[in-house]
C-alpha positions as CSV (number, residue, x, y, z in Angstrom):
1,M,0.0,0.0,0.0
2,S,1.6,3.3,-1.1
3,R,1.3,6.3,1.2
4,R,1.7,9.8,0.0
5,V,3.9,11.7,2.5
6,V,4.4,15.0,0.7
7,R,1.4,17.1,-0.4
8,Q,1.2,17.7,-4.1
9,S,1.1,21.3,-5.1
10,K,2.6,23.4,-7.9
11,F,3.3,26.2,-5.4
12,R,5.4,24.2,-2.9
13,H,8.6,25.7,-4.3
14,V,7.6,29.4,-4.6
15,F,10.5,31.5,-3.6
16,G,10.9,35.2,-3.1
17,Q,13.8,37.4,-4.3
18,A,14.4,41.1,-3.7
19,A,15.1,43.2,-6.8
20,K,18.6,44.5,-7.5
21,A,19.6,47.9,-6.0
22,D,19.1,49.7,-9.3
23,Q,15.5,48.5,-9.5
24,A,14.5,50.0,-6.2
25,Y,13.1,53.5,-5.6
26,E,15.5,55.5,-3.4
27,D,15.1,58.7,-1.3
28,I,11.4,58.5,-0.6
29,R,10.4,59.9,2.8
30,V,7.8,57.3,3.7
31,S,5.0,58.5,6.1
32,K,5.5,58.0,9.8
33,V,1.8,58.2,10.6
34,T,0.7,55.6,13.1
35,W,-2.0,53.8,11.1
36,D,-2.3,50.1,10.1
37,S,-2.7,50.5,6.4
38,A,-0.3,49.4,3.7
39,F,0.9,53.0,2.8
40,C,1.5,51.8,-0.7
41,A,-0.6,51.0,-3.8
42,V,0.6,49.8,-7.1
43,N,-0.9,48.9,-10.5
44,P,0.6,48.0,-13.9
45,K,1.5,51.7,-14.6
46,F,2.2,53.5,-11.4
47,L,3.5,53.1,-7.8
48,A,1.9,55.4,-5.2
49,I,3.4,55.8,-1.7
50,I,2.1,58.0,1.2
51,V,5.0,60.3,2.2
52,E,5.9,62.8,4.8
53,A,4.6,66.3,4.0
54,G,4.5,69.6,5.9
55,G,1.2,71.4,6.2
56,G,-1.1,68.6,5.2
57,G,-1.1,65.1,3.7
58,A,0.6,64.0,0.4
59,F,1.5,60.9,-1.6
60,I,4.0,60.5,-4.4
61,V,3.1,58.7,-7.7
62,L,5.9,57.3,-9.8
63,P,5.8,55.5,-13.1
64,L,7.0,51.9,-12.5
65,A,9.9,52.4,-14.8
66,K,11.2,55.4,-12.8
67,T,13.6,53.4,-10.6
68,G,16.7,54.7,-8.9
69,R,17.0,57.9,-6.9
70,V,13.9,60.1,-6.8
71,D,14.5,63.8,-7.0
72,K,13.6,65.6,-3.7
73,N,11.6,68.1,-5.7
74,Y,9.6,65.5,-7.6
75,P,5.9,66.6,-7.8
76,L,3.6,65.2,-5.1
77,V,-0.2,64.7,-5.0
78,T,-1.3,67.2,-2.4
79,G,-4.7,68.6,-1.4
80,H,-5.6,67.1,1.9
81,T,-5.2,69.3,5.0
82,G,-4.4,66.3,7.2
83,P,-2.2,63.2,6.9
84,V,-3.2,60.8,4.2
85,L,-4.1,57.4,5.8
86,D,-4.9,55.1,2.9
87,I,-4.7,55.1,-0.9
88,D,-6.2,52.7,-3.5
89,W,-6.0,52.5,-7.3
90,C,-9.2,52.1,-9.3
91,P,-9.2,48.5,-10.7
92,H,-11.0,49.8,-13.9
93,N,-8.8,52.8,-14.7
94,D,-5.1,52.7,-14.1
95,N,-4.9,56.5,-14.0
96,V,-7.4,57.0,-11.2
97,I,-6.5,56.8,-7.5
98,A,-8.5,57.6,-4.3
99,S,-7.0,58.9,-1.1
100,A,-8.4,59.0,2.4
101,S,-7.3,61.4,5.1
102,D,-7.4,62.5,8.7
103,D,-9.2,65.6,7.4
104,T,-12.4,63.5,7.0
105,T,-12.5,63.7,3.2
106,V,-11.9,61.3,0.4
107,M,-10.4,62.7,-2.8
108,V,-10.2,61.0,-6.2
109,W,-7.3,62.0,-8.5
110,Q,-6.6,61.7,-12.2
111,I,-2.9,60.9,-12.7
112,P,-1.5,61.9,-16.1
113,D,0.7,59.5,-18.1
114,Y,3.4,62.2,-18.3
115,T,5.4,63.4,-15.3
116,P,3.8,66.7,-14.0
117,V,5.9,69.8,-13.6
118,R,4.2,70.9,-10.4
119,N,2.4,69.2,-7.5
120,I,-1.1,67.9,-8.4
121,T,-3.4,69.9,-6.1
122,E,-6.8,69.6,-7.8
123,P,-8.7,66.3,-7.3
124,V,-11.3,65.3,-9.9
125,I,-13.8,65.2,-7.0
126,T,-13.9,65.5,-3.2
127,L,-16.2,63.2,-1.3
128,E,-17.4,64.7,2.0
129,G,-19.7,62.6,4.2
130,H,-17.6,61.3,7.2
131,S,-17.5,63.3,10.4
132,K,-14.2,61.8,11.6
133,R,-11.0,60.7,9.9
134,V,-11.2,58.3,7.0
135,G,-8.8,55.4,7.2
136,I,-10.0,52.7,4.8
137,L,-10.7,52.7,1.1
138,S,-11.7,49.9,-1.3
139,W,-13.0,50.0,-4.9
140,H,-15.8,47.7,-5.9
141,P,-14.3,44.8,-7.9
142,T,-16.8,44.7,-10.7
143,A,-18.9,47.9,-10.8
144,R,-17.6,51.1,-12.4
145,N,-16.8,54.1,-10.2
146,V,-18.1,52.5,-6.9
147,L,-15.9,53.3,-4.0
148,L,-16.2,52.3,-0.3
149,S,-14.8,54.4,2.5
150,A,-14.8,53.7,6.3
151,G,-14.0,56.2,9.0
152,G,-13.5,56.8,12.6
153,D,-17.2,57.7,12.9
154,N,-17.8,53.9,12.7
155,A,-19.6,54.4,9.3
156,I,-19.1,52.8,5.9
157,I,-20.1,54.9,3.0
158,I,-20.4,53.6,-0.6
159,W,-20.0,56.3,-3.2
160,N,-20.7,56.7,-6.9
161,V,-17.5,58.5,-7.9
162,G,-18.9,59.3,-11.3
163,T,-21.6,61.5,-9.8
164,G,-20.3,62.3,-6.3
165,E,-23.4,60.8,-4.7
166,I,-23.6,58.6,-1.7
167,L,-25.1,55.3,-2.9
168,L,-25.3,53.7,0.6
169,S,-24.4,54.6,4.1
170,L,-24.0,51.9,6.8
171,D,-23.7,53.9,9.9
172,D,-25.5,51.8,12.5
173,I,-23.9,48.4,12.1
174,H,-20.6,48.9,13.8
175,P,-20.5,50.2,17.4
176,D,-16.8,50.9,17.4
177,V,-13.8,51.6,15.1
178,I,-13.7,49.6,11.9
179,H,-10.3,47.8,11.4
180,S,-10.8,46.3,7.9
181,V,-13.3,46.0,5.1
182,C,-13.1,43.6,2.1
183,W,-15.4,42.9,-0.9
184,N,-16.1,39.4,-2.1
185,S,-15.2,38.5,-5.7
186,N,-18.4,39.9,-7.3
187,G,-18.9,42.7,-4.8
188,S,-22.2,41.4,-3.3
189,L,-20.9,41.1,0.3
190,L,-18.5,42.7,2.6
191,A,-16.4,41.2,5.4
192,T,-15.6,43.7,8.2
193,T,-13.6,43.5,11.4
194,C,-14.2,45.9,14.2
195,K,-12.7,47.0,17.6
196,D,-15.6,45.1,19.3
197,K,-13.8,41.9,18.2
198,T,-16.7,40.9,15.9
199,L,-16.2,39.6,12.4
200,R,-19.2,40.5,10.2
201,I,-20.5,39.5,6.8
202,I,-22.7,42.3,5.5
203,D,-25.0,42.7,2.5
204,P,-24.5,46.4,1.8
205,R,-27.5,46.9,-0.4
206,K,-29.9,45.5,2.3
207,S,-27.9,47.2,5.1
208,Q,-28.0,44.0,7.1
209,V,-25.5,41.6,8.7
210,V,-25.8,38.2,7.0
211,A,-23.5,36.4,9.6
212,E,-21.3,37.4,12.4
213,R,-18.8,35.8,14.8
214,F,-17.7,37.3,18.1
215,A,-14.1,36.9,19.1
216,A,-12.9,35.1,16.0
217,H,-9.5,36.0,17.6
218,E,-9.7,36.6,21.3
219,G,-6.9,39.3,21.5
220,M,-7.8,43.0,21.7
221,R,-5.4,44.1,18.9
222,P,-6.7,44.7,15.4
223,M,-8.0,41.9,13.2
224,R,-8.0,41.6,9.4
225,A,-10.3,39.6,7.1
226,V,-10.3,38.8,3.4
227,F,-12.7,36.6,1.3
228,T,-11.2,33.5,-0.4
229,R,-12.0,32.1,-3.8
230,L,-14.2,29.4,-2.2
231,G,-16.2,31.9,-0.2
232,H,-14.5,31.3,3.1
233,I,-13.1,34.1,5.3
234,F,-9.4,34.2,6.0
235,T,-8.5,36.2,9.2
236,T,-5.4,37.4,11.0
237,G,-5.5,38.5,14.7
238,F,-4.1,37.9,18.1
239,T,-4.7,35.4,20.9
240,R,-5.5,36.5,24.5
241,M,-1.7,36.1,25.2
242,S,-0.9,38.4,22.3
243,Q,0.3,35.7,20.0
244,R,-0.4,36.3,16.3
245,E,-2.9,33.9,14.9
246,L,-4.5,33.1,11.5
247,G,-7.9,31.6,11.0
248,L,-10.2,30.2,8.2
249,W,-13.9,30.5,8.6
250,D,-17.0,29.3,6.8
251,P,-19.7,32.0,6.8
252,N,-22.4,29.4,6.8
253,N,-21.1,27.9,10.0
254,F,-19.3,30.5,12.2
255,E,-19.5,28.3,15.3
256,E,-16.2,26.5,14.7
257,P,-13.2,27.6,12.6
258,V,-12.3,25.6,9.5
259,A,-8.6,26.2,10.6
260,L,-6.9,28.1,13.4
261,Q,-3.1,28.4,13.7
262,E,-0.9,30.2,16.2
263,M,2.1,31.8,14.6
264,D,4.5,33.9,16.8
265,T,4.6,36.7,19.4
266,S,4.9,40.1,17.9
267,N,3.0,43.5,18.0
268,G,2.8,44.1,14.3
269,V,-0.7,43.6,12.7
270,L,-0.5,41.0,9.9
271,L,-1.7,42.4,6.6
272,P,-3.1,39.6,4.4
273,F,-2.7,39.9,0.6
274,Y,-4.8,37.2,-1.1
275,D,-4.3,36.0,-4.7
276,P,-7.5,34.2,-5.8
277,D,-5.9,32.7,-9.0
278,S,-3.4,30.6,-7.0
279,S,-5.3,30.7,-3.6
280,I,-2.1,31.8,-1.9
281,V,-2.3,34.3,1.0
282,Y,0.8,36.4,1.8
283,L,1.1,37.7,5.4
284,C,3.1,40.9,5.8
285,G,3.5,42.3,9.3
286,K,4.3,46.0,9.8
287,G,7.6,46.1,11.5
288,D,8.5,42.5,10.4
289,S,11.3,41.7,8.0
290,S,9.6,38.7,6.5
291,I,6.7,37.7,4.3
292,R,5.0,34.3,5.1
293,Y,2.9,32.7,2.5
294,F,0.3,29.9,2.8
295,E,-1.8,28.0,0.3
296,I,-5.6,27.7,1.1
297,T,-7.2,24.5,-0.2
298,D,-10.3,22.3,0.5
299,E,-8.1,19.5,2.0
300,P,-7.2,19.4,5.7
301,P,-5.5,21.2,7.3
302,F,-6.9,23.7,4.7
303,V,-4.2,26.4,5.4
304,H,-0.9,25.0,4.2
305,Y,2.4,26.8,5.1
306,L,4.6,27.2,2.0
307,N,7.6,29.3,2.9
308,T,8.9,32.5,4.3
309,F,10.8,35.3,2.5
310,S,13.2,37.0,5.0
311,S,15.3,40.1,4.7
312,K,17.3,42.3,7.1
313,E,15.2,45.5,7.1
314,P,11.8,45.8,8.7
315,Q,8.9,46.9,6.4
316,R,7.0,50.1,7.0
317,G,4.3,49.1,4.5
318,M,3.6,47.0,1.4
319,G,2.2,47.3,-2.1
320,F,0.7,44.3,-3.9
321,M,0.7,44.2,-7.7
322,P,-2.5,43.0,-9.5
323,K,-2.0,39.8,-11.5
324,R,-2.2,41.6,-14.8
325,G,1.0,43.6,-13.9
326,L,3.3,40.6,-13.5
327,D,5.9,39.3,-15.9
328,V,4.5,35.9,-17.1
329,S,7.7,35.1,-19.0
330,K,9.6,34.7,-15.7
331,C,6.8,32.6,-14.0
332,E,6.2,35.5,-11.6
333,I,3.1,34.8,-9.5
334,A,3.3,37.8,-7.1
335,R,5.2,41.1,-6.7
336,F,5.4,43.2,-3.6
337,Y,6.7,46.7,-3.1
338,K,8.3,46.8,0.4
339,L,8.6,50.2,2.0
340,H,11.7,51.0,4.0
341,E,12.3,54.2,5.9
342,R,13.8,56.0,2.8
343,K,13.1,53.6,-0.1
344,C,10.8,51.2,-1.8
345,E,12.1,47.7,-2.8
346,P,10.3,45.3,-5.2
347,I,10.2,41.7,-4.1
348,V,9.3,39.1,-6.7
349,M,7.7,35.7,-6.0
350,T,8.5,33.0,-8.6
351,V,7.6,29.4,-9.3
352,P,10.7,27.8,-10.9
353,R,10.0,26.2,-14.3
354,K,12.4,24.9,-16.9
355,S,10.3,25.8,-19.9
356,D,10.1,29.3,-21.3
357,L,6.6,28.7,-22.7
358,F,3.5,30.3,-21.2
359,Q,2.5,28.3,-18.0
360,D,-1.3,28.2,-18.3
361,D,-1.6,26.3,-15.0
362,L,0.0,29.2,-13.2
363,Y,-1.9,31.9,-15.0
364,P,-5.6,31.2,-15.3
365,D,-7.7,34.0,-16.8
366,T,-7.6,36.9,-14.3
367,P,-9.8,40.0,-13.7
368,G,-9.1,42.7,-16.3
369,P,-9.6,46.4,-16.4
370,E,-13.1,46.4,-17.8
371,P,-16.0,46.7,-15.3
372,A,-18.8,44.2,-15.5
373,L,-21.6,46.5,-14.2
374,E,-22.4,50.2,-14.0
375,A,-23.0,51.7,-10.5
376,D,-26.8,52.0,-11.0
377,E,-27.0,48.3,-12.1
378,W,-25.2,47.1,-9.0
379,L,-27.3,49.3,-6.7
380,S,-30.5,47.9,-8.2
381,G,-29.4,44.4,-7.1
382,Q,-27.5,43.0,-10.1
383,D,-24.3,41.0,-9.5
384,A,-21.7,40.0,-12.0
385,E,-18.4,38.2,-11.8
386,P,-15.3,40.1,-13.0
387,V,-14.6,40.3,-16.7
388,L,-11.6,38.0,-17.2
389,I,-8.6,38.4,-19.5
390,S,-5.9,36.0,-20.6
391,L,-2.2,36.8,-19.8
392,K,-0.9,34.5,-22.5
393,E,0.3,37.4,-24.7
394,G,1.2,39.5,-21.7
395,Y,-0.8,42.5,-20.5
396,V,-0.5,46.0,-22.1
397,P,-2.2,48.7,-20.0
398,P,-4.8,50.7,-21.9
399,K,-4.2,54.3,-22.9
400,H,-5.1,57.1,-20.6
401,R,-8.8,57.2,-19.9
402,E,-10.3,60.3,-18.3
403,L,-12.6,60.0,-15.3
404,R,-15.6,62.1,-16.1
405,I,-18.1,63.5,-13.5
406,T,-21.6,63.2,-15.1
407,K,-23.9,64.4,-12.3
408,R,-26.0,67.2,-13.7
409,N,-26.5,69.2,-10.6
410,I,-22.8,69.0,-9.7
411,L,-21.8,70.3,-13.1
412,D,-24.4,73.1,-13.1
413,A,-23.7,74.4,-9.7
414,R,-20.2,76.0,-9.5
415,P,-18.3,75.0,-6.3
416,P,-17.7,77.6,-3.7
417,A,-14.4,79.5,-3.9
418,G,-11.8,78.0,-1.6
419,P,-8.8,75.7,-1.6
420,R,-10.8,72.5,-2.1
421,R,-12.9,71.9,-5.2
422,S,-15.2,69.0,-5.9
423,Q,-15.0,69.3,-9.7
424,S,-12.3,69.3,-12.3
425,A,-12.0,72.5,-14.3
426,S,-11.1,70.6,-17.4
427,D,-14.1,68.5,-17.9
428,S,-15.5,69.9,-21.2
429,P,-13.9,70.7,-24.6
430,L,-15.2,74.2,-24.4
431,S,-13.4,74.9,-21.1
432,Q,-10.2,73.4,-22.5
433,Q,-10.4,75.6,-25.6
434,H,-11.0,78.6,-23.4
435,T,-8.0,77.7,-21.2
436,L,-5.8,77.3,-24.3
437,E,-6.8,80.7,-25.6
438,T,-6.1,82.3,-22.2
439,L,-2.7,80.8,-22.1
440,L,-1.8,82.0,-25.6
441,E,-2.9,85.5,-24.7
442,E,-0.8,85.4,-21.5
443,M,2.3,84.2,-23.5
444,K,1.8,87.0,-26.0
445,A,1.6,89.6,-23.2
446,L,4.7,88.2,-21.5
447,R,6.7,88.3,-24.8
448,E,5.8,92.0,-25.3
449,R,6.7,92.7,-21.7
450,V,10.1,91.0,-22.1
451,Q,10.8,92.9,-25.3
452,A,10.0,96.2,-23.7
453,Q,12.2,95.4,-20.7
454,E,15.1,94.5,-23.1
455,E,14.7,97.8,-24.9
456,R,14.7,99.7,-21.6
457,I,17.8,97.8,-20.4
458,T,19.6,98.7,-23.7
459,A,18.7,102.4,-23.3
460,L,20.0,102.4,-19.7
461,E,23.2,100.8,-20.7
462,N,23.8,103.4,-23.4
463,M,23.1,106.2,-20.9
464,L,25.6,104.6,-18.5
465,C,28.2,104.4,-21.2
466,E,27.7,108.1,-22.0
467,L,28.1,109.1,-18.3
468,V,31.3,107.0,-18.0
469,D,32.7,108.6,-21.1
470,G,31.8,112.1,-19.8
471,T,33.7,111.6,-16.5
472,D,36.8,110.3,-18.2
């Protein structure tokens, strides 16, 4: 009778490797704000990092190819009057990013493909609805322009960014501070964790809790939760003795965990990054110098330890590249962007293969940049799985697509004068034409002024020469 000792898995030999020094991003003053978010967001075109900034909050956006030392005067994205606490790229438009701040607002920005000359200070729209600081952002995975924000007022607000409207407000579900929020794969449910130690599954359109589990982890420190491909909930938290712990739960039976494992003793909150294509979850602790990764399957013990990537320097934050931004020719299944105190270092996770051909078992069709629903369709009760794309030929990011605000009463009513505007000034072709004409007139006036000054300087020089000749 043969007995299989080693579990069969194509991901058993995944290994991590830090990029070479010339592939890192140097001289970035990473934010020192005390907040348990990743401080970094990345997509196939850009890397965004929350940075230190005087007089408000800011983050820097770099094209992925701009490695090496970053100039100290490189333009930032500024506009918040308080520290930026979270940033998140739109999954359906690689040029749109949302930022949440201590100043109670959420701002949505359009990032140009070219490098701007000055700081970007004007958001496309400012979303005001929270009464306390906003610390969590998450875009809907399948509906266009739907953004979730959670704040210190214990409220979750779901916005239609295309109109600036509040679609849903869940302000009476959580009695305490919300620690994490995660959508399921089609955006029909939310998994939330809260300071009251309760893990909740919420149907946002019905504003009701579908299932909940008190003390999924018994410790008082923050808990995190993400949906898995099979509909289970993967959580990280702490035991009563402050040991870090991970758990896997079935929302249909919250009484007993599917799996529960103690890990180590440390203060850092474990941030889970889950890849549904491979069903691997990567655990990155703030202040740790390692990334642990586990494979989640439907075979006991359900959460299988794979390996640990270790380095010398502790991480201040972490960015996780979407699958469509990976290099499939190198069998890359994940890429992280590790934040140090003054730099950002890419870390590549690879499955070693001998063949150079496309490995279709490693790269099933993955969510692409096209939304499956409009915001109104989702709000009316429709659900749709993400629109998938093949990575066989590699992924080429689409050209710059402008985020347009289409709400009639927002466009008609001019925003009040002040430092913060809720509407882009360059929405219509007419306003663009007007701006171009104004710039040309200003340039013409400046040329005339320069010419007049040159003539005046020449005249003064001639007078000076005559005076000097006279005294001689």
